[in-house]
C-alpha positions as CSV (number, residue, x, y, z in Angstrom):
1,X,-15.0,-106.6,190.7
2,X,-16.4,-109.1,187.5
3,X,-14.6,-106.2,185.3
4,X,-11.8,-105.9,187.1
5,X,-11.2,-109.7,187.1
6,X,-11.7,-109.8,183.5
7,X,-9.2,-106.7,183.1
8,X,-6.6,-108.8,184.9
9,X,-7.3,-111.7,182.9
10,X,-6.8,-110.4,179.8
11,X,-3.6,-108.5,180.7
12,X,-2.3,-111.6,182.1
13,X,-3.2,-113.9,178.9
14,X,-1.5,-111.5,176.6
15,X,1.4,-110.4,178.5
16,X,4.5,-111.5,176.9
17,X,5.4,-115.2,177.8
18,X,2.1,-116.3,178.8
19,X,0.6,-118.1,175.3
20,X,1.6,-121.8,175.7
21,X,1.9,-124.4,173.1
22,X,0.8,-127.3,175.3
23,X,-0.8,-129.4,172.4
24,X,0.0,-133.0,172.4
25,X,1.1,-133.2,176.1
26,X,0.0,-135.9,177.8
27,X,-0.3,-135.1,182.0
28,X,-1.2,-137.4,184.7
29,X,-3.0,-135.3,187.7
30,X,-2.6,-137.0,190.5
31,X,-4.5,-135.9,193.7
32,X,-4.5,-138.8,196.2
33,X,-4.1,-137.8,200.1
34,X,-3.2,-140.4,202.9
35,X,-4.2,-140.1,206.5
36,X,-4.3,-136.6,207.7
37,X,-5.4,-133.0,206.4
38,X,-6.6,-133.0,202.8
39,X,-6.7,-129.6,201.1
40,X,-10.4,-128.6,199.7
41,X,-9.0,-127.2,197.0
42,X,-8.4,-130.4,195.1
43,X,-11.9,-130.3,193.1
44,X,-11.4,-126.8,192.0
45,X,-7.8,-127.8,190.6
46,X,-9.1,-130.8,189.1
47,X,-11.7,-128.4,187.3
48,X,-8.8,-126.0,186.5
49,X,-6.7,-128.5,184.5
50,X,-9.6,-130.1,182.6
51,X,-10.6,-126.5,181.5
52,X,-6.8,-125.9,180.5
53,X,-6.5,-129.8,178.8
54,X,-9.7,-128.4,176.5
55,X,-8.4,-124.9,176.2
56,X,-4.6,-125.9,175.1
57,X,-5.5,-129.4,173.6
58,X,-3.4,-131.6,175.7
59,X,-3.9,-135.0,177.0
60,X,-5.3,-135.4,180.9
61,X,-5.9,-138.1,182.9
62,X,-6.8,-137.2,186.5
63,X,-7.0,-139.8,189.2
64,X,-6.3,-140.6,192.8
65,X,-5.5,-144.5,192.1
66,X,-2.4,-145.2,192.7
67,X,-2.5,-148.1,190.7
68,X,-1.6,-146.2,187.6
69,X,2.1,-146.1,188.9
70,X,3.2,-148.6,186.5
71,X,5.7,-148.7,184.1
72,X,3.2,-149.3,181.2
73,X,1.0,-146.3,182.3
74,X,4.3,-143.8,182.8
75,X,5.7,-144.7,179.2
76,X,2.3,-143.1,177.9
77,X,2.9,-139.9,180.3
78,X,4.8,-136.5,179.6
79,X,4.0,-134.8,182.5
80,X,3.1,-136.2,186.3
81,X,1.2,-133.3,188.3
82,X,1.0,-133.9,191.9
83,X,-1.9,-131.1,193.0
84,X,-2.0,-130.7,197.2
85,X,-1.4,-134.5,197.6
86,X,-0.5,-135.0,201.4
87,X,1.1,-137.8,203.5
88,X,1.7,-141.4,202.1
89,X,-0.3,-141.5,198.5
90,X,1.4,-144.7,197.3
91,X,0.0,-148.1,198.6
92,X,3.2,-150.5,197.8
93,X,6.9,-150.0,197.3
94,X,6.4,-151.0,193.7
95,X,4.3,-148.2,192.9
96,X,7.1,-145.9,194.4
97,X,9.7,-147.7,192.4
98,X,7.8,-147.2,189.4
99,X,7.8,-143.5,190.0
100,X,11.4,-143.5,190.8
101,X,12.5,-145.4,187.7
102,X,10.1,-143.2,185.5
103,X,12.3,-139.7,186.6
104,X,15.2,-141.8,186.2
105,X,14.4,-142.3,182.6
106,X,14.2,-138.8,182.0
107,X,10.5,-138.2,183.4
108,X,9.0,-134.4,184.4
109,X,7.3,-133.5,187.6
110,X,5.2,-130.4,188.6
111,X,4.4,-130.3,192.3
112,X,1.9,-127.8,193.9
113,X,1.4,-127.0,197.7
114,X,1.1,-129.8,199.9
115,X,3.3,-132.0,197.9
116,X,5.8,-130.6,199.8
117,X,4.5,-132.8,202.8
118,X,4.0,-136.2,200.6
119,X,5.8,-139.2,201.5
120,X,7.3,-137.8,204.6
121,X,9.0,-141.1,205.3
122,X,10.6,-141.7,201.6
123,X,14.2,-140.3,201.5
124,X,14.3,-140.5,198.1
125,X,11.0,-138.4,197.4
126,X,12.1,-135.8,199.9
127,X,15.2,-135.2,198.2
128,X,13.7,-135.1,194.7
129,X,10.9,-132.5,196.0
130,X,14.0,-130.7,197.6
131,X,12.9,-131.1,201.4
132,X,9.7,-131.8,203.2
133,X,7.2,-129.5,205.1
134,X,7.6,-128.4,208.3
135,X,5.4,-125.6,209.4
136,X,3.7,-122.4,207.8
137,X,2.3,-119.7,209.6
138,X,-1.6,-118.6,209.1
139,X,-2.9,-117.8,205.7
140,X,-2.0,-114.3,204.8
141,X,-1.1,-111.8,202.3
142,X,2.8,-111.6,201.6
143,X,5.3,-110.6,198.8
144,X,6.9,-113.3,196.5
145,X,9.7,-112.0,194.8
146,X,10.9,-112.9,191.0
147,X,14.4,-113.6,191.5
148,X,14.9,-115.1,188.0
149,X,12.8,-113.0,185.7
150,X,14.9,-114.6,182.7
151,X,13.8,-117.9,183.6
152,X,10.9,-119.3,181.0
153,X,8.8,-120.6,183.6
154,X,8.6,-117.3,185.7
155,X,9.2,-114.6,183.1
156,X,5.6,-113.1,183.1
157,X,5.5,-113.0,187.0
158,X,6.0,-109.5,188.0
159,X,9.4,-108.9,190.4
160,X,6.8,-108.2,193.3
161,X,3.9,-110.8,193.5
162,X,1.5,-110.2,196.4
163,X,-0.2,-113.3,197.3
164,X,-2.6,-114.3,199.9
165,X,-1.3,-117.8,200.9
166,X,0.2,-120.2,203.1
167,X,3.9,-119.6,203.5
168,X,5.4,-123.0,203.8
169,X,8.8,-123.9,205.6
170,X,10.7,-127.0,204.8
171,X,13.2,-129.2,206.8
172,X,15.5,-131.8,205.5
173,X,16.6,-129.5,202.6
174,X,18.5,-130.8,199.5
175,X,21.2,-128.7,198.3
176,X,20.1,-129.2,194.7
177,X,17.3,-126.9,193.6
178,X,17.3,-124.1,191.7
179,X,15.1,-121.1,193.0
180,X,13.1,-119.2,190.9
181,X,10.5,-117.3,193.4
182,X,11.4,-116.1,197.0
183,X,8.7,-115.4,199.8
184,X,9.9,-111.9,201.3
185,X,9.7,-113.0,204.9
186,X,9.6,-109.4,206.1
187,X,6.4,-108.9,204.4
188,X,4.6,-111.7,206.8
189,X,2.7,-110.6,210.2
190,X,3.1,-112.8,212.7
191,X,1.7,-113.2,216.5
192,X,4.1,-114.0,219.4
193,X,3.2,-117.4,219.3
194,X,4.4,-117.7,215.4
195,X,7.2,-116.1,215.6
196,X,8.9,-118.4,218.1
197,X,7.6,-121.0,215.4
198,X,9.0,-118.9,212.6
199,X,12.6,-118.7,214.0
200,X,12.8,-122.4,214.8
201,X,11.7,-123.2,211.2
202,X,13.1,-120.7,209.0
203,X,16.5,-122.4,209.5
204,X,19.6,-120.4,208.0
205,X,17.4,-118.1,206.1
206,X,17.4,-114.9,206.4
207,X,14.6,-112.0,204.9
208,X,14.1,-114.7,201.6
209,X,12.8,-118.0,201.5
210,X,12.1,-120.4,198.5
211,X,8.2,-120.7,197.4
212,X,8.9,-121.9,193.7
213,X,12.2,-124.0,192.2
214,X,13.1,-126.4,189.7
215,X,15.6,-129.5,190.5
216,X,17.1,-131.6,188.1
217,X,17.4,-134.8,190.2
218,X,18.5,-138.4,189.3
219,X,17.8,-137.9,185.6
220,X,14.6,-136.2,186.2
221,X,13.1,-132.7,186.5
222,X,10.6,-131.2,188.7
223,X,9.4,-128.1,189.2
224,X,7.8,-127.3,192.5
225,X,5.5,-124.4,193.8
226,X,4.5,-123.8,197.6
227,X,1.8,-121.7,196.4
228,X,-1.9,-122.3,195.8
229,X,-3.5,-123.3,199.2
230,X,-7.1,-121.5,198.4
231,X,-9.3,-123.0,196.1
232,X,-9.9,-119.5,194.6
233,X,-6.4,-119.8,193.0
234,X,-7.4,-122.4,190.7
235,X,-9.9,-120.2,189.1
236,X,-7.7,-116.7,189.7
237,X,-6.0,-115.7,185.9
238,X,-2.6,-114.9,187.8
239,X,-2.2,-118.5,189.7
240,X,-3.4,-120.5,186.5
241,X,-1.1,-118.3,184.4
242,X,2.0,-119.3,186.7
243,X,0.8,-123.3,186.3
244,X,0.4,-122.8,182.6
245,X,3.5,-121.3,182.2
246,X,5.3,-123.8,184.1
247,X,3.7,-126.6,182.0
248,X,4.4,-124.4,178.7
249,X,8.3,-124.9,179.8
250,X,8.3,-128.3,181.1
251,X,6.8,-129.4,177.7
252,X,10.1,-127.8,176.0
253,X,12.0,-130.2,178.5
254,X,10.4,-133.2,177.1
255,X,12.4,-135.9,175.7
256,X,12.0,-139.3,175.1
257,X,12.3,-141.7,178.1
258,X,15.1,-143.9,178.3
259,X,14.4,-146.7,181.0
260,X,17.9,-148.2,180.3
261,X,18.8,-145.0,182.5
262,X,16.4,-146.2,185.5
263,X,19.1,-148.1,187.8
264,X,17.2,-148.4,191.1
265,X,16.0,-152.1,191.9
266,X,14.2,-150.9,195.4
267,X,12.2,-147.3,196.0
268,X,14.8,-146.1,198.3
269,X,18.1,-147.5,197.3
270,X,21.1,-144.7,197.6
271,X,21.3,-142.2,194.8
272,X,23.9,-142.4,192.2
273,X,25.1,-139.3,191.2
274,X,26.2,-140.1,187.6
275,X,22.4,-140.4,186.3
276,X,22.0,-137.1,184.5
């Protein structure tokens, strides 16, 4: 088993598109959860990003303190990562506004797994993510298909990627995201109770449902993976490569933050569609 994992790691590491220049990137890793379910993968995710920071020579600040969401702190940040955050993760609307203004200034965001269940009462944030969590069937293997193998953030992902994970479904979908990877719903195994909930939650989608996407929204860029439930993912070469490749892509999207473009005066005021 160890030999097999080593071979997989080496193959994935030296495959085209995997090597990433992350040096100098300033990353804020946020892992706070509000009241409710908390994933047990968070300590492993922190260790994963810490290892990546040392290997790829980028700056990492890992915290669950919402007090970091100030203009002063965010001006020193190139990429905000929410790793399996869930429910309300800000304590004040001033913190929410600071995060929104960072995005409006051209900020970059990477969200992992239950980020989709984060801030479920904040309309702007749900729009930013592309939707909010609705339901998932039981943890199981299913097929994830790469429908955008030309996209730099997923070009090393195989056309068919068999994952053991939770297949997330969403509600309150926003129409803006560009889908990169999809779950093949025909590969799911459902019992009778799950089949009823499946039909209720998949909405108008038929065979394929979004699993990974990017979203240029309100001046900034979000890159979201609904995958990453199991704590073992954060030591799995394929999944770690998935995150690393996304970070490399996001670094190339980095530009100087321009807070003169940050128009919001309150955290949840209506969108202006000219801030792009």
